[in-house]
N, C-alpha and C positions, 0 to 999 in steps of 0.2 A: 858553341854559340851561334856562330855565324853561320850557319846551315839553318837553322829554326827563320824561320818568314812567317813577317806577321804581319798581316794586312788590317790598317784601321781606316773604315767609311765614313767621313761624316763631313757635313758643307761648313763648320764653326772652323776657321785658322787657328785660333787659340787652340780646339781641343787638339790640332794635327799638332802643332808644334808642342804643344805638352808629350804627346804619343810621340814623335820622331824625336825628343830628347830623352825619353825614357828608354827607348831604343839604342840611342846611340852608347849612352852609358851603360846599360844594362847588356851592350853587346849584340842586338839580335837586328836582325837585316827586317826594316821597317820597309813597308809599300804602302802607298797612299791613294786613296780616293775620295775625290767629292761629291759624288750623287751615286745611286744606285747600280746603273747602268754600266759605271765604269768599276764598280767596285766586281759587277757579276762578269765585268772581263778580263781585268786582272786575275780573278779567283779560278777562273777557266787555264790562263796562260800560264797564270805563276804559280799556279798549286800551293798555297802557302798553308804552313803549318793552323795556325789559328787565324781565327778569323773577328774582327770589332764591328759591332751594325748599327751607327744611332738611325734608331726609327727614324725621325723627321729629314727625310733628306730630297733633294729635289729626283726629277724622274722615276727613281723606285722608293719608295720606303725601304726601312732597314729590316720588319718581317715580312716586305715583299720578295726582299732578297733571300730570308734566310726560308722562304718559303721554295722559292727558287731552286735552291740549292740543295733542300731534302728531296723535288723531283728530279735532277738531276741526278741524284745518288752520290754525292758528294761528301766525303763523310771526315770533314774537318770539322773541330769543336767550334761553335758562334757564339759568340757573346754578344750581347742584345746592350745598347747603353740610351739612356732616355736620360730628360730632364724633367719627364714628367711622370713619375713612378704610381700609375694607376692600378686598380685589382688586373681590370683588364688586357691592358698590357702588357701586364708579368704573366698573366693565363696565358695568355693567345701565344708569346715569346716561349715559353713552357712545354705546349703542346705543340707549338711545331718542329719543336726540338732544340731549343736551345742548350747551348753546354751553361750560359749562366746569364745573369739578368741585375745590369749595374745602374742605379740613378744617378745625376751631378747632384750636387759636383763630384767628379771623379775623386778617389782619395788610391794615389799612388800606389800606396804599401797595398791596398786591395787588389789592384792590375795585377801589382807584380805577381801575387797568390794565388789568383784566377790564370795568370799565364804559365806558372809552374804546375799546377792541378791541371789544365788543357793539357800540357805538355805528355803529365803521364796517363794521363786518359788515353791519348791518341794513341800512345805507345803500347798502351798493356792491353783496351778494351774500345775496341771500336763498333761493338756491338748496340752500343747505347745510339747510336748514331744512323743507325739501318733502317729502324722502322719513319716510317712519316705517319704522324699524328693530326688527324683531321679535326678542326677544331667549330666548335661549336657556337655562332658566333655569340648574337646578343644575349646580355646578360640583364634579367630586370632590375630597373633603376631602385626598384623599391627594397630590393636587398643584397644592394652596393655594400662590396665593404670599402670602407674609405683606411688611410694611411699612408705615410711617408717614412716611418721611420725603418730601423735594419729589422726589429722584428717582423712589422706585417707585411714587409718585401720577403722575407723567410716564407711565411704564411703564403703569400699569395703563389708563390712559388710551388707550395707543395701542393696548393690545389691543382696546379698544373699538372700536377703527377698523379697527383692522384685519382682524378677524373677523367685521367685513361686507360686505365684498371678495371676489368671487369667487377660485374656487382657481386659477383660472391666475395668479393673485397671489404671484408668489414673495415670500418672507422671510428675511432676514441678519440672523441673532440674531450679536452681538459681545459679548465679555466675560471675563475671566478665570476661569479654571478655580475651578467652585465656588461663580459664582455664582449659578447655578441658571435658564442656557440653553435645557434642556429644560423647564422647570418652564413657561417661556412661551411654549414652542410649543407644550404642551398645554393649557396656557390658550386661546391661540389659538387650538384645534382645538376644545376642548370649548364655546368658545361661538360657533364657526360653525354655519352651518346645515347643513353635514356631519357634526355631531360623535355621529351614532350610527354613520357609519361607523369604518373602523381607520384609528388612528395606529400607524404602521409604522415606531421607529426603526432607526435603524442607526450603528455609530460605523465614520467611515472608517478607522481604525487598527488596528481589531480583526482585519481578515484580509490578506491578502497582496493585492496586485493582482488576478491568476487568478479566487482567491475573490471575492471582492467583485463582478468583472464578474460572476459568476454569483449570485452574491446577491442584487444589486440587478437583473439582466435576465431571472436564468432560463436556464436552458437544456434541449435536448432530448434522451432518450435516445442516448447513443450519441456526443455530441459532442464529450466528451474523456474518455481513460482516468480511468475510475471512475464516469461517468454513465452507471448503471444503469438509469435511468429519467428521466422528465422532472420538471424542479422546478422549480414557479412563484416570479420572483421578486420585491421586495420591493415593485415599480413596481405589478404584477397583484393583489400580496396586498393595497395598500389603497385599491384600487377606488376610490371616491370622498372619501377621507377626506384624511392626510395623511402623505405622507413627510416625515420627520426627518433630516436627514443633518449627523448630530455629525462634530467636527474635518475639515470642507469644506476647509481648507488644506493637510493632507495630503496629500490625492487625487494620483493622478498625471497626468501629462500626457495620454496615452492615454485612462484613464475623465475627465478636464475634458472633454475632446473628445469623446467619448461623452455625456455627459449635457450639455451644450451642443445637441449636436443631439435630445436627448430633451426638453429642457425648448423649443424654438425650435417644432420636430416639434407637439410630444404625441403621438408614434408611436416604437416600437421594434418590436425582434425579440429573441427568445429568443436566445440564444446556441446556435450549430450553426439554427439556425430559419429561414424564411421569412417565417413569420407574422407580420404588422403588428398589433402590438397598441395601443391606444391608452392613452393618460396621463390620466386625470380628478382623478388627485390634487392637491392641493397642495404645493409643495415647500416647506420650511424648513429655512434649512441654518445652522447656528453653529459661529461657531469662536472659541479662543484665543487666536488672531496676529492682526497687521494683515496684513489679507488687501490691500488697502491699496498697503503699502510690498513686498507680495507679486510688485503686480500690476508696478508700477514695478521691480522686481527679474528678475522676466521669469521665476518661477517658479507662475505663477496666470496665468488666461487673464483678460486684461481683457474681452473679448467675454462672458465667463461670470461673470462679477464683475458686469457690468450686469445678466446675467440674472436673478441671483439679490437683488440689493440694489434690489427695486423697495419694499420697504418694511423699512426698517431698522429694529431694535432695538439700542438699548448699556446691556449692565448694568451701574453702576456697581460696584469690589470696596466690599467692607465697610467697609475703613478711609475708604473718604469719605462714607459714611452711617452715620454711629454713632447716630443717633437708630434707627436699626432695631436696635440690638443686645439690647436691653433686652426688647426685644417679642418677638425671635426667641428669645434665651435662651427666657423664660419658657413660650414655646410649647413650647421643646425639653422641657422641661423637665416641663411636664405628659403630653408624649409619651412619657416616657419611665418617670418617673414610673406610669405607668400600665403601661407593656408591660413593667416589672421588678417592677411589684407593689411598690412601695417607698410609704412614708406622707413624702414632704417637702413642708413649706412653700411655699419660697425660698430667698433668698440671701440671707446676711450682707451690710448696707451694704460691707466691704472686698471683698467676692466681688466684687460689684458694680463698684464701681471700678478691679477687677483688670482683670475682662470687657470694661469700656470702655478702658482701655490699649493692649489687645493691638492689634496692626496687624493681625491675619488673612491671613498670606500664603495660605492657603485659602479665605478668605474665607466666605461660608454655612456650608458645606461642615463646615471647620474645625471651625467654632462648634457646628456638630450636633453632631460626635465627640468635642468638649472637654465639652461637657454630659451626653452620653449615659454618657461614661466617670465624670463628677465624681457622678452619679447611681450609679454601679456602688460606686463607691468611698466614698460617704458613707453612714454609719452613723447620724446623727441626724436632726431632722426640718427641717436647714437646710444647708444647701451652705456652708461656710466658705472661706475664702481659702486653705487647704491644701490643699483638693480640688484646686485648680488648677494648686498648687504641685508637684503631685507630678507634673503632666503639662506643665505649659509649664516651660522654659528659664527661670530665676529672671534670666539675663538679657537672655532676648530680649521680654520682656512687657513690657519697655520701649521698644521698639527702635522705630524709627521708618523706615518705607519712601518714598523721596521722588518722586513723580512729577515726570518732568521733559515737560512738555507743549507745550514750545516748544524752537525751536532758538535761538531768540533770548534771549539772557541776560536784558534786562529783563523780557520776556513772564514766561520762567520763574521767575526771583527775584519780581515780584509775585505772581504765583500761590501760591510757597511762603511769603510772607508773611500772604496773604489765609488760607490755611491755617493756619497758625500763630496768630495775633489768634482765628479764629472759636476753636481748638482753647486756648485761652489762657482766654478768658470759660468759656469751657464748666468748664474744670476749677476755675477760681476760683468758679464759682456750686455744681457739686457738693459742694466743699470745704464749703461755707457756707450749704449745705442754701437758696439760692435769696436770702438775704440781700444786696441787691447793695451796701451802704454798706460791709459788713464784707468785700467781696469788691473793691471800688474799694481801699479806705483797705490791706489785705492787698497789692495790685498796686502800690503809691504811685504813686494816681494820680488825679485825682480823680471824685465819685460821676459827675459829670456829663458826663466823658468816657468812664467808663463805662458810661453808660447809651448814648451815638451809639456806640461800637464794639459793644455788643447789638442797637441800631437798624440797623444797618449789617447785619449779619450775621442778621438777622430769629432773635432770642436772646427767646425768651420764660422770664425768670425764675420766673415759676411753674412750669414742667415741672421745675422741680430743686428744689422744696417736696416736702416729705414730710410 
């Protein structure tokens, strides 16, 4: 362990101290840098085995240091850390070649796990760090993905990885309605080398089969009744960009077969035509149903499923990532106060508690609609609980949707119990403004046991203090 050198670059003395203590306890040789320039100097001269870089530092930012590391072909795993986990910074970090991306407050156990992974990776596989990946900067704000939960941070990293692959790599995005599947598809497109090319969405449920075939493939003049002129299909319009097939699970068997042939051969003909046309766009498909189950039932082609599922992204429902609710609510509040020309400063404490207790069967889309309507109805400068009571069924907002994740009783029960414990601890900390002693006393458990449950569920009481 003494031979393993780890550099931490951060201008926050508290963070540096925490890392120094961890290095000391775990027997690593710690190297400290307080700005980007010092970090680059020590990387060149000390050659650490692992590098931790804060994004916001004097002189050079963490991303600038990372870019310089790759430019100098230094093959060392780099972990980016930040206090503001946005989609753009996560995507940038991964596309520039970061080994991992972590958000503050940092969990020491997770840091230890990342260090072990980095040690293993650097000793067994250096290929991951060879290619310098160019980042296509600005993502349109209209299609910004938001989320600070661990699930969304993983999605941001996936977007960064997938968007560097060639257009021949198909993507399957799964998740319930309203979770943001099209936003993920657009983020992959907007961060790819072909971002200047068209993004062409089509909903597979919006057309009957005959019209959908014409929409996708196009048709020649006179190919069927009403075909008065040649029409270009979505495949042709997309050129070298992205074709987004929403609700792919509803595609008919006939069109499944034709789509499979297009993806396999990368060519097709218009309806009623003989000209062979190449397809150069990336295929991204999305579904809110379990396609793997549809394959088992024989209603979706297995070969098409595997062709689409080269890279996969699963979006968790909002009820499973409640850490994102307040962030999203504030974002939608800002959006609709501006759009509706209102002067609303925020939410009351009771309103926020009500928002966090609801199960959101319509996911992010439902939350957005909820905030838009509350902004419209509110006549004061603060959104009160009553604004939501007019929208939500009073019986509904305490409802709880139980996800059954396994056919085995014991596994399904354990999953629900883990969810219950996490939500119980969060509810108590919210109620007592992050005061652990009062939360434990109210729960009729010892403070030590309450803290143990917090640690097991990665819950920081500081997040609940106003």
